[in-house]
Structure formats: structure tokens, C-alpha cells
C-alpha positions as a printed NumPy array, in Angstrom:
array([[  0.203,   0.239,  -0.133],
       [  1.19 ,   3.677,  -1.032],
       [  1.974,   5.694,   1.916],
       [ -0.324,   8.865,   1.627],
       [  1.037,  12.247,   2.591],
       [  0.317,  13.491,   5.954],
       [ -2.988,  15.573,   6.865],
       [ -1.831,  18.256,   9.917],
       [ -4.598,  18.739,  12.017],
       [ -3.672,  21.405,  14.78 ],
       [ -4.063,  18.653,  17.807],
       [ -1.635,  16.098,  16.753],
       [  0.289,  18.718,  15.834],
       [  0.591,  20.312,  18.728],
       [  1.664,  17.372,  20.434],
       [  4.656,  16.963,  18.14 ],
       [  5.777,  19.577,  18.54 ],
       [  5.547,  19.483,  22.197],
       [  8.144,  16.141,  22.213],
       [ 10.163,  18.171,  19.574],
       [ 10.376,  20.615,  22.18 ],
       [ 11.205,  18.578,  24.773],
       [ 13.405,  16.276,  22.844],
       [ 15.823,  19.241,  22.279],
       [ 15.468,  20.56 ,  25.42 ],
       [ 16.281,  17.013,  26.893],
       [ 19.254,  16.038,  24.97 ],
       [ 20.607,  19.708,  25.235],
       [ 20.753,  19.199,  21.19 ],
       [ 20.848,  21.925,  18.659],
       [ 17.875,  21.472,  16.876],
       [ 15.749,  18.54 ,  16.505],
       [ 13.604,  17.843,  12.777],
       [ 10.572,  15.708,  12.196],
       [ 10.125,  14.668,   8.897],
       [  8.523,  12.667,   6.888],
       [  9.466,   9.638,   4.673],
       [  8.686,  11.793,   0.738],
       [ 11.721,  14.378,   3.082],
       [  8.06 ,  16.563,   3.678],
       [  9.163,  18.892,   6.96 ],
       [  6.899,  18.026,   9.545],
       [  7.933,  20.306,  12.749],
       [ 11.551,  22.056,  14.226],
       [ 12.804,  23.447,  16.887],
       [ 16.349,  24.789,  18.138],
       [ 18.939,  26.274,  16.165],
       [ 17.773,  26.09 ,  12.571],
       [ 18.259,  29.283,  10.747],
       [ 21.391,  28.546,   9.318],
       [ 20.277,  25.154,   8.046],
       [ 17.933,  24.7  ,   4.809],
       [ 15.792,  23.306,   6.079],
       [ 14.022,  21.934,   2.934],
       [ 17.645,  20.413,   1.855],
       [ 17.693,  18.592,   5.546],
       [ 14.749,  17.357,   4.608],
       [ 14.816,  15.853,   1.367],
       [ 18.476,  14.94 ,   1.849],
       [ 17.177,  13.061,   4.947],
       [ 14.651,  11.225,   3.135],
       [ 16.956,  10.095,   0.962],
       [ 19.407,   8.714,   3.512],
       [ 17.076,   6.641,   4.961],
       [ 15.984,   4.908,   1.783],
       [ 19.663,   4.434,   0.628],
       [ 20.291,   2.663,   3.551],
       [ 16.986,   0.924,   3.322],
       [ 18.345,  -0.721,   0.282],
       [ 22.043,  -2.406,   2.029],
       [ 19.781,  -3.052,   4.775],
       [ 17.544,  -5.652,   2.27 ],
       [ 20.932,  -6.318,   0.515],
       [ 22.126,  -7.929,   3.576],
       [ 18.676,  -9.818,   4.904],
       [ 17.825,  -6.552,   7.128],
       [ 13.654,  -4.92 ,   6.769],
       [ 15.588,  -1.617,   7.301],
       [ 18.129,   0.09 ,  10.16 ],
       [ 16.152,   2.071,  11.771],
       [ 18.903,   4.023,  13.63 ],
       [ 21.787,   6.054,  11.712],
       [ 24.529,   8.053,  13.68 ],
       [ 26.654,  10.316,  12.089],
       [ 29.528,  11.466,  13.866],
       [ 31.458,  14.996,  12.42 ],
       [ 33.975,  17.713,  13.711],
       [ 31.787,  19.976,  15.27 ],
       [ 28.446,  18.302,  14.794],
       [ 27.251,  14.722,  14.924],
       [ 23.856,  13.431,  13.727],
       [ 21.517,  11.091,  15.504],
       [ 18.707,  10.011,  12.952],
       [ 15.762,   6.895,  13.593],
       [ 12.71 ,   6.801,  11.977],
       [  9.437,   6.069,  13.952],
       [  6.712,   4.224,  14.035],
       [  7.866,   3.489,  10.065],
       [  6.241,   6.711,   8.716],
       [  8.162,   9.922,  10.098],
       [ 12.011,  10.533,  10.307],
       [ 13.557,  12.02 ,  13.763],
       [ 16.967,  14.084,  13.211],
       [ 18.632,  15.296,  15.753],
       [ 21.902,  17.407,  15.276],
       [ 23.958,  18.219,  18.504],
       [ 27.525,  18.33 ,  19.76 ],
       [ 30.286,  18.173,  22.697],
       [ 27.702,  19.426,  25.019],
       [ 25.781,  16.508,  24.747],
       [ 26.729,  13.039,  24.176],
       [ 25.138,  10.027,  22.421],
       [ 23.842,   7.878,  24.769],
       [ 22.303,  10.526,  26.194],
       [ 20.587,  11.143,  22.83 ],
       [ 19.83 ,   7.303,  22.5  ],
       [ 17.585,   7.304,  25.603],
       [ 16.121,  10.281,  24.411],
       [ 15.056,   9.34 ,  21.467],
       [ 13.456,   5.749,  22.523],
       [ 10.947,   7.548,  25.146],
       [  9.924,  10.484,  22.183],
       [  9.976,   7.909,  19.21 ],
       [  7.308,   6.514,  21.762],
       [  5.481,   9.854,  21.897],
       [  5.542,  10.657,  18.514],
       [  4.492,   7.234,  17.56 ],
       [  0.725,   7.403,  19.766],
       [  0.647,  10.334,  17.851],
       [  0.756,   9.459,  14.438],
       [ -0.557,   6.669,  15.181],
       [ -3.704,   9.002,  16.339],
       [ -3.05 ,  11.579,  13.247],
       [ -2.815,   8.207,  10.626],
       [ -6.033,   7.372,  12.418],
       [ -7.785,  10.876,  12.177],
       [ -6.619,  11.328,   8.428],
       [ -8.396,   7.584,   7.706],
       [-12.041,   8.731,   8.727],
       [-11.335,  11.787,   7.089],
       [-11.038,   9.555,   3.677],
       [-14.039,   7.96 ,   3.791],
       [-15.831,  11.259,   4.224],
       [-13.918,  12.562,   1.136],
       [-14.748,   9.899,  -0.936],
       [-18.205,   9.783,   0.447],
       [-18.071,  13.143,  -1.293],
       [-16.946,  12.06 ,  -3.998],
       [-20.005,   9.501,  -4.633],
       [-22.128,  12.685,  -4.572],
       [-22.642,  13.764,  -8.282],
       [-23.963,  17.263,  -9.282],
       [-27.538,  15.939, -10.264],
       [-28.063,  14.883,  -6.112],
       [-26.692,  18.458,  -5.491],
       [-29.459,  19.43 ,  -7.801],
       [-31.837,  17.352,  -6.614],
       [-30.941,  18.106,  -3.292],
       [-31.374,  22.13 ,  -3.743],
       [-34.589,  22.667,  -5.981]])
């Protein structure tokens, strides 16, 4: 089944943003991004002004797709956690609920162990919010399919 793009509702967006903000504080990270697997930015927080969020989102999704191909080559379903260590900054990338990607950018003020621990907890919370969002999207698609069944003739009969 093909995955559809997210339709973000205010309640779920607030929940997701609260989890991302909390993760930023608890990890002492520089910034945190939540991206869907299609490369669309869902949420971000922290010191994000020097980072092209659109490029980060699409490259992160590409990174997950590429490592997914590598995983299949060796018989794995996917690599759900990736870590990239740089001279100054590090990236911790994790797949949440098989639908979204959580990116934490941190430096020496934090540690990989702390980031991994806090990401695990945040992933559980985000997973619940994403499932809630998907359920709400399914409800909406049922309503949309009902509206598609209504013809112009039905509308004319209704108003005459």
C-alpha cells in the first residue's frame, strides 16, 4: 500500500511539536527535525536558522531510503537508527513508526548515549501521535470518498 502524505491537524501538530521541543531540551541538542519519509518537513525546533530545512528533510529521507536498500542487501528490513559523527556536530537519525524520521543535531554539549536514551522515549510518544494522526486521516478519507460519490444531479435535487 502506498503511503499518503500527511494531513496535519492542529491537535496532533501541537502534540508532535511539544515532544520535539521536549527532546531538544532533554538532549541539550542544537536542533531537532521531524520529517516524513517523502522528505517533507513536519516540525523543527532549536537553532535552525543556519540550516536549509528543505534540503535537510529531502536528504534525510534519501539517506533513509539508501540505507534501506543496503539493509535489504544483507537481509535486514531496515536500519532504524543512523549516526553520523562530524568534527563539530553529530547527526542522530531514527525512523519512528515506519512513517517519519527524527533528526537530532548535537555537539559536544551532549552525548550519543543521552541522545539515544531520550530519542527512544520521544519515539514512543511520537509514534502514538502519528498513529492518532493516521487514524484521523483515515476518517477524513472516508468522508472524502462519500463526497466523491455525490453527483451534480444529487446536488441539484437537494436544492430544488
